[in-house]
BARODO-465201 format. One record per atom (N, C-alpha, C): residue in three letters; atom name; x, y, z; residue number from 1. Coordinates in steps of 0.1 Angstrom, whole numbers, plus 2048, in hexadecimal, padded with zeros to 3 digits. Example, Ala and Ser with C-alpha at 12.3 -4.5 7.8 and 13.67 -1.06 7.14 Angstrom:
<recs>
rec rest->ALA&atom->N&xx->884&yy->7C7&zz->84E&nr->1
rec rest->ALA&atom->CA&xx->87B&yy->7D3&zz->84E&nr->1
rec rest->ALA&atom->C&xx->884&yy->7DF&zz->84E&nr->1
rec rest->SER&atom->N&xx->880&yy->7EA&zz->847&nr->2
rec rest->SER&atom->CA&xx->889&yy->7F5&zz->847&nr->2
rec rest->SER&atom->C&xx->881&yy->800&zz->84F&nr->2
</recs>
This chain:
<recs>
rec rest->UNK&atom->N&xx->34E&yy->D91&zz->9D8&nr->1
rec rest->UNK&atom->CA&xx->35C&yy->D93&zz->9DA&nr->1
rec rest->UNK&atom->C&xx->362&yy->D88&zz->9E3&nr->1
rec rest->UNK&atom->N&xx->36E&yy->D84&zz->9E0&nr->2
rec rest->UNK&atom->CA&xx->375&yy->D7B&zz->9E9&nr->2
rec rest->UNK&atom->C&xx->378&yy->D82&zz->9F6&nr->2
rec rest->UNK&atom->N&xx->37A&yy->D7A&zz->A01&nr->3
rec rest->UNK&atom->CA&xx->37D&yy->D80&zz->A0E&nr->3
rec rest->UNK&atom->C&xx->38C&yy->D82&zz->A0E&nr->3
rec rest->UNK&atom->N&xx->391&yy->D8D&zz->A09&nr->4
rec rest->UNK&atom->CA&xx->39F&yy->D91&zz->A08&nr->4
rec rest->UNK&atom->C&xx->3A1&yy->D9D&zz->A10&nr->4
rec rest->UNK&atom->N&xx->3AD&yy->D9E&zz->A16&nr->5
rec rest->UNK&atom->CA&xx->3B1&yy->DA9&zz->A1F&nr->5
rec rest->UNK&atom->C&xx->3B6&yy->DB4&zz->A16&nr->5
rec rest->UNK&atom->N&xx->3AD&yy->DBE&zz->A13&nr->6
rec rest->UNK&atom->CA&xx->3B1&yy->DC9&zz->A0B&nr->6
rec rest->UNK&atom->C&xx->3B7&yy->DD4&zz->A14&nr->6
rec rest->UNK&atom->N&xx->3BF&yy->DDD&zz->A0D&nr->7
rec rest->UNK&atom->CA&xx->3C5&yy->DE8&zz->A15&nr->7
rec rest->UNK&atom->C&xx->3BB&yy->DF0&zz->A1C&nr->7
rec rest->UNK&atom->N&xx->3B0&yy->DF3&zz->A16&nr->8
rec rest->UNK&atom->CA&xx->3A6&yy->DFB&zz->A1C&nr->8
rec rest->UNK&atom->C&xx->398&yy->DF7&zz->A17&nr->8
rec rest->UNK&atom->N&xx->38E&yy->DFA&zz->A1F&nr->9
rec rest->UNK&atom->CA&xx->380&yy->DF8&zz->A1B&nr->9
rec rest->UNK&atom->C&xx->37A&yy->E06&zz->A1C&nr->9
rec rest->UNK&atom->N&xx->374&yy->E0B&zz->A11&nr->10
rec rest->UNK&atom->CA&xx->36E&yy->E18&zz->A12&nr->10
rec rest->UNK&atom->C&xx->360&yy->E17&zz->A0B&nr->10
rec rest->UNK&atom->N&xx->357&yy->E20&zz->A0F&nr->11
rec rest->UNK&atom->CA&xx->34A&yy->E21&zz->A09&nr->11
rec rest->UNK&atom->C&xx->34A&yy->E2F&zz->A01&nr->11
rec rest->UNK&atom->N&xx->348&yy->E2E&zz->9F4&nr->12
rec rest->UNK&atom->CA&xx->348&yy->E3A&zz->9EC&nr->12
rec rest->UNK&atom->C&xx->341&yy->E38&zz->9DF&nr->12
rec rest->UNK&atom->N&xx->33B&yy->E42&zz->9DA&nr->13
rec rest->UNK&atom->CA&xx->334&yy->E41&zz->9CD&nr->13
rec rest->UNK&atom->C&xx->33E&yy->E41&zz->9C2&nr->13
rec rest->UNK&atom->N&xx->349&yy->E49&zz->9C3&nr->14
rec rest->UNK&atom->CA&xx->353&yy->E49&zz->9B8&nr->14
rec rest->UNK&atom->C&xx->360&yy->E4F&zz->9BE&nr->14
rec rest->UNK&atom->N&xx->36B&yy->E4C&zz->9B9&nr->15
rec rest->UNK&atom->CA&xx->378&yy->E51&zz->9BD&nr->15
rec rest->UNK&atom->C&xx->37F&yy->E56&zz->9B1&nr->15
rec rest->UNK&atom->N&xx->386&yy->E62&zz->9B2&nr->16
rec rest->UNK&atom->CA&xx->38E&yy->E67&zz->9A7&nr->16
rec rest->UNK&atom->C&xx->39D&yy->E68&zz->9AB&nr->16
rec rest->UNK&atom->N&xx->3A6&yy->E63&zz->9A3&nr->17
rec rest->UNK&atom->CA&xx->3B4&yy->E64&zz->9A6&nr->17
rec rest->UNK&atom->C&xx->3B9&yy->E73&zz->9A3&nr->17
rec rest->UNK&atom->N&xx->3C5&yy->E76&zz->9A9&nr->18
rec rest->UNK&atom->CA&xx->3CB&yy->E83&zz->9A7&nr->18
rec rest->UNK&atom->C&xx->3D6&yy->E82&zz->99D&nr->18
rec rest->UNK&atom->N&xx->3DA&yy->E8E&zz->999&nr->19
rec rest->UNK&atom->CA&xx->3E5&yy->E90&zz->98F&nr->19
rec rest->UNK&atom->C&xx->3E4&yy->E87&zz->983&nr->19
rec rest->UNK&atom->N&xx->3EE&yy->E7F&zz->980&nr->20
rec rest->UNK&atom->CA&xx->3ED&yy->E76&zz->974&nr->20
rec rest->UNK&atom->C&xx->3EC&yy->E68&zz->978&nr->20
rec rest->UNK&atom->N&xx->3E7&yy->E65&zz->985&nr->21
rec rest->UNK&atom->CA&xx->3E5&yy->E58&zz->98A&nr->21
rec rest->UNK&atom->C&xx->3D9&yy->E51&zz->983&nr->21
rec rest->UNK&atom->N&xx->3D9&yy->E44&zz->983&nr->22
rec rest->UNK&atom->CA&xx->3CF&yy->E3C&zz->97D&nr->22
rec rest->UNK&atom->C&xx->3CA&yy->E32&zz->987&nr->22
rec rest->UNK&atom->N&xx->3BC&yy->E31&zz->988&nr->23
rec rest->UNK&atom->CA&xx->3B6&yy->E27&zz->990&nr->23
rec rest->UNK&atom->C&xx->3B1&yy->E1B&zz->987&nr->23
rec rest->UNK&atom->N&xx->3B4&yy->E0F&zz->98B&nr->24
rec rest->UNK&atom->CA&xx->3B1&yy->E04&zz->982&nr->24
rec rest->UNK&atom->C&xx->3A8&yy->DFA&zz->98A&nr->24
rec rest->UNK&atom->N&xx->3A1&yy->DF1&zz->983&nr->25
rec rest->UNK&atom->CA&xx->399&yy->DE7&zz->989&nr->25
rec rest->UNK&atom->C&xx->39B&yy->DDA&zz->981&nr->25
rec rest->UNK&atom->N&xx->395&yy->DCF&zz->986&nr->26
rec rest->UNK&atom->CA&xx->395&yy->DC3&zz->97F&nr->26
rec rest->UNK&atom->C&xx->3A3&yy->DBE&zz->97B&nr->26
rec rest->UNK&atom->N&xx->3AD&yy->DC0&zz->984&nr->27
rec rest->UNK&atom->CA&xx->3BB&yy->DBB&zz->981&nr->27
rec rest->UNK&atom->C&xx->3BA&yy->DAC&zz->983&nr->27
rec rest->UNK&atom->N&xx->3C0&yy->DA5&zz->979&nr->28
rec rest->UNK&atom->CA&xx->3C0&yy->D97&zz->979&nr->28
rec rest->UNK&atom->C&xx->3CC&yy->D91&zz->980&nr->28
rec rest->UNK&atom->N&xx->3C9&yy->D89&zz->98B&nr->29
rec rest->UNK&atom->CA&xx->3D4&yy->D82&zz->992&nr->29
rec rest->UNK&atom->C&xx->3D3&yy->D73&zz->991&nr->29
rec rest->UNK&atom->N&xx->3CA&yy->D6F&zz->987&nr->30
rec rest->UNK&atom->CA&xx->3C9&yy->D60&zz->985&nr->30
rec rest->UNK&atom->C&xx->3D5&yy->D5B&zz->97D&nr->30
rec rest->UNK&atom->N&xx->3D7&yy->D4E&zz->97F&nr->31
rec rest->UNK&atom->CA&xx->3E2&yy->D48&zz->977&nr->31
rec rest->UNK&atom->C&xx->3DE&yy->D47&zz->969&nr->31
rec rest->UNK&atom->N&xx->3E7&yy->D4B&zz->95F&nr->32
rec rest->UNK&atom->CA&xx->3E4&yy->D4A&zz->951&nr->32
rec rest->UNK&atom->C&xx->3E3&yy->D3C&zz->94C&nr->32
rec rest->UNK&atom->N&xx->3DB&yy->D3B&zz->941&nr->33
rec rest->UNK&atom->CA&xx->3DA&yy->D2E&zz->93A&nr->33
rec rest->UNK&atom->C&xx->3DD&yy->D31&zz->92B&nr->33
rec rest->UNK&atom->N&xx->3E6&yy->D28&zz->926&nr->34
rec rest->UNK&atom->CA&xx->3EA&yy->D2A&zz->918&nr->34
rec rest->UNK&atom->C&xx->3DE&yy->D26&zz->90E&nr->34
rec rest->UNK&atom->N&xx->3DF&yy->D2A&zz->902&nr->35
rec rest->UNK&atom->CA&xx->3D5&yy->D26&zz->8F8&nr->35
rec rest->UNK&atom->C&xx->3D2&yy->D17&zz->8F7&nr->35
rec rest->UNK&atom->N&xx->3DD&yy->D10&zz->8FA&nr->36
rec rest->UNK&atom->CA&xx->3DC&yy->D01&zz->8F9&nr->36
rec rest->UNK&atom->C&xx->3D6&yy->CFB&zz->906&nr->36
rec rest->UNK&atom->N&xx->3D3&yy->D04&zz->910&nr->37
rec rest->UNK&atom->CA&xx->3CD&yy->D00&zz->91D&nr->37
rec rest->UNK&atom->C&xx->3D7&yy->CFC&zz->928&nr->37
rec rest->UNK&atom->N&xx->3E3&yy->D00&zz->926&nr->38
rec rest->UNK&atom->CA&xx->3ED&yy->CFD&zz->930&nr->38
rec rest->UNK&atom->C&xx->3EC&yy->D07&zz->93B&nr->38
rec rest->UNK&atom->N&xx->3EB&yy->D03&zz->947&nr->39
rec rest->UNK&atom->CA&xx->3EA&yy->D0C&zz->953&nr->39
rec rest->UNK&atom->C&xx->3F8&yy->D10&zz->957&nr->39
rec rest->UNK&atom->N&xx->3FA&yy->D1D&zz->958&nr->40
rec rest->UNK&atom->CA&xx->407&yy->D22&zz->95D&nr->40
rec rest->UNK&atom->C&xx->406&yy->D27&zz->96B&nr->40
rec rest->UNK&atom->N&xx->40D&yy->D21&zz->974&nr->41
rec rest->UNK&atom->CA&xx->40C&yy->D25&zz->982&nr->41
rec rest->UNK&atom->C&xx->40E&yy->D34&zz->984&nr->41
rec rest->UNK&atom->N&xx->407&yy->D3A&zz->98E&nr->42
rec rest->UNK&atom->CA&xx->407&yy->D48&zz->990&nr->42
rec rest->UNK&atom->C&xx->415&yy->D4C&zz->995&nr->42
rec rest->UNK&atom->N&xx->41B&yy->D45&zz->99E&nr->43
rec rest->UNK&atom->CA&xx->427&yy->D49&zz->9A5&nr->43
rec rest->UNK&atom->C&xx->42F&yy->D3E&zz->9AA&nr->43
rec rest->UNK&atom->N&xx->43C&yy->D3D&zz->9A6&nr->44
rec rest->UNK&atom->CA&xx->444&yy->D32&zz->9AB&nr->44
rec rest->UNK&atom->C&xx->44E&yy->D38&zz->9B6&nr->44
rec rest->UNK&atom->N&xx->44B&yy->D44&zz->9BA&nr->45
rec rest->UNK&atom->CA&xx->453&yy->D4B&zz->9C4&nr->45
rec rest->UNK&atom->C&xx->45F&yy->D51&zz->9BE&nr->45
rec rest->UNK&atom->N&xx->461&yy->D50&zz->9B1&nr->46
rec rest->UNK&atom->CA&xx->46D&yy->D56&zz->9AB&nr->46
rec rest->UNK&atom->C&xx->469&yy->D5E&zz->99F&nr->46
rec rest->UNK&atom->N&xx->465&yy->D58&zz->994&nr->47
rec rest->UNK&atom->CA&xx->463&yy->D60&zz->988&nr->47
rec rest->UNK&atom->C&xx->456&yy->D5E&zz->981&nr->47
rec rest->UNK&atom->N&xx->44F&yy->D53&zz->982&nr->48
rec rest->UNK&atom->CA&xx->443&yy->D51&zz->97A&nr->48
rec rest->UNK&atom->C&xx->437&yy->D5B&zz->97D&nr->48
rec rest->UNK&atom->N&xx->437&yy->D5F&zz->98A&nr->49
rec rest->UNK&atom->CA&xx->42C&yy->D69&zz->98D&nr->49
rec rest->UNK&atom->C&xx->430&yy->D77&zz->98A&nr->49
rec rest->UNK&atom->N&xx->43C&yy->D79&zz->986&nr->50
rec rest->UNK&atom->CA&xx->441&yy->D87&zz->983&nr->50
rec rest->UNK&atom->C&xx->43E&yy->D8A&zz->975&nr->50
rec rest->UNK&atom->N&xx->434&yy->D91&zz->973&nr->51
rec rest->UNK&atom->CA&xx->430&yy->D96&zz->965&nr->51
rec rest->UNK&atom->C&xx->426&yy->DA1&zz->966&nr->51
rec rest->UNK&atom->N&xx->425&yy->DA9&zz->95C&nr->52
rec rest->UNK&atom->CA&xx->41B&yy->DB4&zz->95C&nr->52
rec rest->UNK&atom->C&xx->40D&yy->DAF&zz->95C&nr->52
rec rest->UNK&atom->N&xx->404&yy->DB7&zz->961&nr->53
rec rest->UNK&atom->CA&xx->3F6&yy->DB2&zz->962&nr->53
rec rest->UNK&atom->C&xx->3ED&yy->DBD&zz->95B&nr->53
rec rest->UNK&atom->N&xx->3E2&yy->DB8&zz->955&nr->54
rec rest->UNK&atom->CA&xx->3D8&yy->DC0&zz->94F&nr->54
rec rest->UNK&atom->C&xx->3CE&yy->DC5&zz->95A&nr->54
rec rest->UNK&atom->N&xx->3C9&yy->DD1&zz->959&nr->55
rec rest->UNK&atom->CA&xx->3BF&yy->DD7&zz->961&nr->55
rec rest->UNK&atom->C&xx->3B7&yy->DE1&zz->95A&nr->55
rec rest->UNK&atom->N&xx->3AA&yy->DE1&zz->95D&nr->56
rec rest->UNK&atom->CA&xx->3A1&yy->DEB&zz->956&nr->56
rec rest->UNK&atom->C&xx->3A2&yy->DF8&zz->95D&nr->56
rec rest->UNK&atom->N&xx->3A3&yy->E03&zz->954&nr->57
rec rest->UNK&atom->CA&xx->3A4&yy->E10&zz->95A&nr->57
rec rest->UNK&atom->C&xx->397&yy->E15&zz->95F&nr->57
rec rest->UNK&atom->N&xx->396&yy->E18&zz->96C&nr->58
rec rest->UNK&atom->CA&xx->38A&yy->E1C&zz->972&nr->58
rec rest->UNK&atom->C&xx->388&yy->E2C&zz->972&nr->58
rec rest->UNK&atom->N&xx->394&yy->E33&zz->975&nr->59
rec rest->UNK&atom->CA&xx->393&yy->E41&zz->975&nr->59
rec rest->UNK&atom->C&xx->3A2&yy->E46&zz->973&nr->59
rec rest->UNK&atom->N&xx->3A3&yy->E52&zz->96D&nr->60
rec rest->UNK&atom->CA&xx->3B0&yy->E59&zz->96B&nr->60
rec rest->UNK&atom->C&xx->3B0&yy->E67&zz->971&nr->60
rec rest->UNK&atom->N&xx->3BC&yy->E6B&zz->976&nr->61
rec rest->UNK&atom->CA&xx->3BD&yy->E78&zz->97C&nr->61
rec rest->UNK&atom->C&xx->3BC&yy->E83&zz->971&nr->61
rec rest->UNK&atom->N&xx->3BA&yy->E8F&zz->976&nr->62
rec rest->UNK&atom->CA&xx->3B8&yy->E9B&zz->96D&nr->62
rec rest->UNK&atom->C&xx->3C4&yy->E9E&zz->963&nr->62
rec rest->UNK&atom->N&xx->3D0&yy->E9A&zz->967&nr->63
rec rest->UNK&atom->CA&xx->3DC&yy->E9D&zz->95F&nr->63
rec rest->UNK&atom->C&xx->3DE&yy->E91&zz->955&nr->63
rec rest->UNK&atom->N&xx->3D7&yy->E87&zz->956&nr->64
rec rest->UNK&atom->CA&xx->3D9&yy->E7B&zz->94D&nr->64
rec rest->UNK&atom->C&xx->3D2&yy->E7D&zz->940&nr->64
rec rest->UNK&atom->N&xx->3D9&yy->E7E&zz->935&nr->65
rec rest->UNK&atom->CA&xx->3D4&yy->E80&zz->928&nr->65
rec rest->UNK&atom->C&xx->3D6&yy->E74&zz->91E&nr->65
rec rest->UNK&atom->N&xx->3DD&yy->E6A&zz->922&nr->66
rec rest->UNK&atom->CA&xx->3E1&yy->E5F&zz->919&nr->66
rec rest->UNK&atom->C&xx->3D9&yy->E53&zz->91B&nr->66
rec rest->UNK&atom->N&xx->3D2&yy->E51&zz->926&nr->67
rec rest->UNK&atom->CA&xx->3CB&yy->E45&zz->929&nr->67
rec rest->UNK&atom->C&xx->3BC&yy->E48&zz->92C&nr->67
rec rest->UNK&atom->N&xx->3B3&yy->E40&zz->927&nr->68
rec rest->UNK&atom->CA&xx->3A5&yy->E43&zz->929&nr->68
rec rest->UNK&atom->C&xx->39E&yy->E38&zz->931&nr->68
rec rest->UNK&atom->N&xx->394&yy->E3D&zz->938&nr->69
rec rest->UNK&atom->CA&xx->38B&yy->E34&zz->940&nr->69
rec rest->UNK&atom->C&xx->386&yy->E29&zz->937&nr->69
rec rest->UNK&atom->N&xx->386&yy->E1D&zz->93B&nr->70
rec rest->UNK&atom->CA&xx->380&yy->E11&zz->933&nr->70
rec rest->UNK&atom->C&xx->38B&yy->E0A&zz->92C&nr->70
rec rest->UNK&atom->N&xx->397&yy->E10&zz->929&nr->71
rec rest->UNK&atom->CA&xx->3A2&yy->E08&zz->923&nr->71
rec rest->UNK&atom->C&xx->3A8&yy->DFE&zz->92C&nr->71
rec rest->UNK&atom->N&xx->3AF&yy->DF5&zz->927&nr->72
rec rest->UNK&atom->CA&xx->3B6&yy->DEB&zz->92F&nr->72
rec rest->UNK&atom->C&xx->3C5&yy->DEF&zz->92F&nr->72
rec rest->UNK&atom->N&xx->3CB&yy->DF0&zz->93B&nr->73
rec rest->UNK&atom->CA&xx->3D9&yy->DF5&zz->93C&nr->73
rec rest->UNK&atom->C&xx->3E1&yy->DE9&zz->940&nr->73
rec rest->UNK&atom->N&xx->3ED&yy->DE7&zz->93A&nr->74
rec rest->UNK&atom->CA&xx->3F6&yy->DDD&zz->93E&nr->74
rec rest->UNK&atom->C&xx->400&yy->DE4&zz->948&nr->74
rec rest->UNK&atom->N&xx->3FF&yy->DDF&zz->954&nr->75
rec rest->UNK&atom->CA&xx->407&yy->DE6&zz->95F&nr->75
rec rest->UNK&atom->C&xx->413&yy->DDD&zz->963&nr->75
rec rest->UNK&atom->N&xx->41F&yy->DE4&zz->963&nr->76
rec rest->UNK&atom->CA&xx->42B&yy->DDD&zz->967&nr->76
rec rest->UNK&atom->C&xx->42A&yy->DD5&zz->974&nr->76
rec rest->UNK&atom->N&xx->431&yy->DCA&zz->975&nr->77
rec rest->UNK&atom->CA&xx->42F&yy->DC1&zz->981&nr->77
rec rest->UNK&atom->C&xx->432&yy->DC9&zz->98E&nr->77
rec rest->UNK&atom->N&xx->428&yy->DC7&zz->997&nr->78
rec rest->UNK&atom->CA&xx->429&yy->DCD&zz->9A4&nr->78
rec rest->UNK&atom->C&xx->427&yy->DDC&zz->9A5&nr->78
rec rest->UNK&atom->N&xx->424&yy->DE2&zz->99B&nr->79
rec rest->UNK&atom->CA&xx->422&yy->DF1&zz->99A&nr->79
rec rest->UNK&atom->C&xx->414&yy->DF5&zz->99D&nr->79
rec rest->UNK&atom->N&xx->40D&yy->DEF&zz->9A6&nr->80
rec rest->UNK&atom->CA&xx->400&yy->DF2&zz->9AA&nr->80
rec rest->UNK&atom->C&xx->3FF&yy->DF2&zz->9B9&nr->80
rec rest->UNK&atom->N&xx->3F5&yy->DF9&zz->9BE&nr->81
rec rest->UNK&atom->CA&xx->3F3&yy->DF9&zz->9CD&nr->81
rec rest->UNK&atom->C&xx->3EB&yy->DED&zz->9D1&nr->81
rec rest->UNK&atom->N&xx->3EA&yy->DEB&zz->9DE&nr->82
rec rest->UNK&atom->CA&xx->3E1&yy->DE1&zz->9E3&nr->82
rec rest->UNK&atom->C&xx->3D3&yy->DE5&zz->9E0&nr->82
rec rest->UNK&atom->N&xx->3CA&yy->DDC&zz->9DF&nr->83
rec rest->UNK&atom->CA&xx->3BC&yy->DDF&zz->9DB&nr->83
rec rest->UNK&atom->C&xx->3B5&yy->DE6&zz->9E6&nr->83
rec rest->UNK&atom->N&xx->3AC&yy->DEF&zz->9E1&nr->84
rec rest->UNK&atom->CA&xx->3A3&yy->DF7&zz->9EA&nr->84
rec rest->UNK&atom->C&xx->395&yy->DF2&zz->9E7&nr->84
rec rest->UNK&atom->N&xx->38E&yy->DEC&zz->9F0&nr->85
rec rest->UNK&atom->CA&xx->381&yy->DE7&zz->9EE&nr->85
rec rest->UNK&atom->C&xx->377&yy->DF3&zz->9EF&nr->85
rec rest->UNK&atom->N&xx->371&yy->DF7&zz->9E4&nr->86
rec rest->UNK&atom->CA&xx->367&yy->E02&zz->9E4&nr->86
rec rest->UNK&atom->C&xx->359&yy->DFC&zz->9E4&nr->86
rec rest->UNK&atom->N&xx->351&yy->DFF&zz->9EE&nr->87
rec rest->UNK&atom->CA&xx->343&yy->DFB&zz->9EF&nr->87
rec rest->UNK&atom->C&xx->33B&yy->E07&zz->9EB&nr->87
rec rest->UNK&atom->N&xx->333&yy->E05&zz->9E0&nr->88
rec rest->UNK&atom->CA&xx->32B&yy->E10&zz->9DB&nr->88
rec rest->UNK&atom->C&xx->31D&yy->E10&zz->9E2&nr->88
rec rest->UNK&atom->N&xx->316&yy->E1B&zz->9E1&nr->89
rec rest->UNK&atom->CA&xx->309&yy->E1C&zz->9E8&nr->89
rec rest->UNK&atom->C&xx->2FF&yy->E12&zz->9E3&nr->89
rec rest->UNK&atom->N&xx->300&yy->E0E&zz->9D6&nr->90
rec rest->UNK&atom->CA&xx->2F7&yy->E04&zz->9D1&nr->90
rec rest->UNK&atom->C&xx->2FA&yy->DF6&zz->9D5&nr->90
rec rest->UNK&atom->N&xx->304&yy->DF4&zz->9DD&nr->91
rec rest->UNK&atom->CA&xx->308&yy->DE7&zz->9E2&nr->91
rec rest->UNK&atom->C&xx->312&yy->DDF&zz->9DB&nr->91
rec rest->UNK&atom->N&xx->316&yy->DE4&zz->9CF&nr->92
rec rest->UNK&atom->CA&xx->321&yy->DDE&zz->9C7&nr->92
rec rest->UNK&atom->C&xx->32E&yy->DE1&zz->9CD&nr->92
rec rest->UNK&atom->N&xx->338&yy->DD8&zz->9CB&nr->93
rec rest->UNK&atom->CA&xx->346&yy->DDA&zz->9D0&nr->93
rec rest->UNK&atom->C&xx->34F&yy->DDA&zz->9C4&nr->93
rec rest->UNK&atom->N&xx->35A&yy->DE1&zz->9C6&nr->94
rec rest->UNK&atom->CA&xx->364&yy->DE3&zz->9BC&nr->94
rec rest->UNK&atom->C&xx->372&yy->DE3&zz->9C2&nr->94
rec rest->UNK&atom->N&xx->37C&yy->DDD&zz->9BD&nr->95
rec rest->UNK&atom->CA&xx->389&yy->DDD&zz->9C2&nr->95
rec rest->UNK&atom->C&xx->391&yy->DE7&zz->9B8&nr->95
rec rest->UNK&atom->N&xx->397&yy->DF1&zz->9BE&nr->96
rec rest->UNK&atom->CA&xx->39E&yy->DFB&zz->9B6&nr->96
rec rest->UNK&atom->C&xx->3AD&yy->DFB&zz->9BB&nr->96
rec rest->UNK&atom->N&xx->3B6&yy->DFD&zz->9B1&nr->97
rec rest->UNK&atom->CA&xx->3C4&yy->DFE&zz->9B4&nr->97
rec rest->UNK&atom->C&xx->3C9&yy->E0B&zz->9AD&nr->97
rec rest->UNK&atom->N&xx->3D3&yy->E11&zz->9B2&nr->98
rec rest->UNK&atom->CA&xx->3D9&yy->E1D&zz->9AC&nr->98
rec rest->UNK&atom->C&xx->3E6&yy->E19&zz->9A5&nr->98
rec rest->UNK&atom->N&xx->3E8&yy->E1E&zz->999&nr->99
rec rest->UNK&atom->CA&xx->3F5&yy->E1C&zz->992&nr->99
rec rest->UNK&atom->C&xx->3F9&yy->E2A&zz->98D&nr->99
rec rest->UNK&atom->N&xx->406&yy->E2B&zz->98C&nr->100
rec rest->UNK&atom->CA&xx->40C&yy->E37&zz->987&nr->100
rec rest->UNK&atom->C&xx->40D&yy->E36&zz->978&nr->100
rec rest->UNK&atom->N&xx->40B&yy->E40&zz->971&nr->101
rec rest->UNK&atom->CA&xx->40B&yy->E40&zz->962&nr->101
rec rest->UNK&atom->C&xx->418&yy->E3A&zz->95D&nr->101
rec rest->UNK&atom->N&xx->423&yy->E3D&zz->963&nr->102
rec rest->UNK&atom->CA&xx->430&yy->E39&zz->95E&nr->102
rec rest->UNK&atom->C&xx->432&yy->E29&zz->95F&nr->102
rec rest->UNK&atom->N&xx->429&yy->E23&zz->966&nr->103
rec rest->UNK&atom->CA&xx->42A&yy->E14&zz->968&nr->103
rec rest->UNK&atom->C&xx->420&yy->E0D&zz->95F&nr->103
rec rest->UNK&atom->N&xx->41A&yy->E14&zz->956&nr->104
rec rest->UNK&atom->CA&xx->411&yy->E0E&zz->94C&nr->104
rec rest->UNK&atom->C&xx->418&yy->E0C&zz->93F&nr->104
rec rest->UNK&atom->N&xx->419&yy->DFF&zz->93B&nr->105
rec rest->UNK&atom->CA&xx->421&yy->DFB&zz->930&nr->105
rec rest->UNK&atom->C&xx->41A&yy->DFE&zz->923&nr->105
rec rest->UNK&atom->N&xx->40D&yy->DFD&zz->923&nr->106
rec rest->UNK&atom->CA&xx->405&yy->DFF&zz->917&nr->106
rec rest->UNK&atom->C&xx->3F6&yy->DFE&zz->91A&nr->106
rec rest->UNK&atom->N&xx->3EE&yy->E00&zz->910&nr->107
rec rest->UNK&atom->CA&xx->3DF&yy->DFF&zz->911&nr->107
rec rest->UNK&atom->C&xx->3D9&yy->DF7&zz->906&nr->107
rec rest->UNK&atom->N&xx->3CD&yy->DF2&zz->908&nr->108
rec rest->UNK&atom->CA&xx->3C6&yy->DEA&zz->8FE&nr->108
rec rest->UNK&atom->C&xx->3B7&yy->DEB&zz->900&nr->108
rec rest->UNK&atom->N&xx->3B0&yy->DE7&zz->8F6&nr->109
rec rest->UNK&atom->CA&xx->3A1&yy->DE7&zz->8F8&nr->109
rec rest->UNK&atom->C&xx->39D&yy->DDB&zz->900&nr->109
rec rest->UNK&atom->N&xx->3A5&yy->DD1&zz->901&nr->110
rec rest->UNK&atom->CA&xx->3A2&yy->DC5&zz->909&nr->110
rec rest->UNK&atom->C&xx->3AF&yy->DBF&zz->90F&nr->110
rec rest->UNK&atom->N&xx->3AF&yy->DB8&zz->91A&nr->111
rec rest->UNK&atom->CA&xx->3BB&yy->DB1&zz->91F&nr->111
rec rest->UNK&atom->C&xx->3BF&yy->DA6&zz->916&nr->111
rec rest->UNK&atom->N&xx->3CC&yy->DA3&zz->916&nr->112
rec rest->UNK&atom->CA&xx->3D1&yy->D98&zz->90E&nr->112
rec rest->UNK&atom->C&xx->3DB&yy->D91&zz->917&nr->112
rec rest->UNK&atom->N&xx->3E0&yy->D85&zz->913&nr->113
rec rest->UNK&atom->CA&xx->3EA&yy->D7D&zz->91A&nr->113
rec rest->UNK&atom->C&xx->3F7&yy->D85&zz->91B&nr->113
rec rest->UNK&atom->N&xx->3FE&yy->D84&zz->926&nr->114
rec rest->UNK&atom->CA&xx->40B&yy->D8B&zz->928&nr->114
rec rest->UNK&atom->C&xx->416&yy->D82&zz->92A&nr->114
rec rest->UNK&atom->N&xx->415&yy->D75&zz->925&nr->115
rec rest->UNK&atom->CA&xx->421&yy->D6C&zz->926&nr->115
rec rest->UNK&atom->C&xx->425&yy->D67&zz->919&nr->115
</recs>
């Protein structure tokens, strides 16, 4: 993992969200590249960095019936929490973020370009 300042560092085997909340992982913050290979800067301080992001669903709350673990969710821009670095007992690390169901624009079997 990169040396990034996460909101929290915790050690846990697993975490479950409450109500209809969704925990996601693998959110992509890299700058997109078009099919022709053109690099699109991540953020110009105004609009180019403002876009929804794909994230893999890690866990769903008990009241959530519409989204399943393992799907990719398209999350509205800025509608995620800061990352929580979870250190598992086996030594692996995982960055989780919470999103509200109302901020998920759609789901897919795999992430796609959002520009």
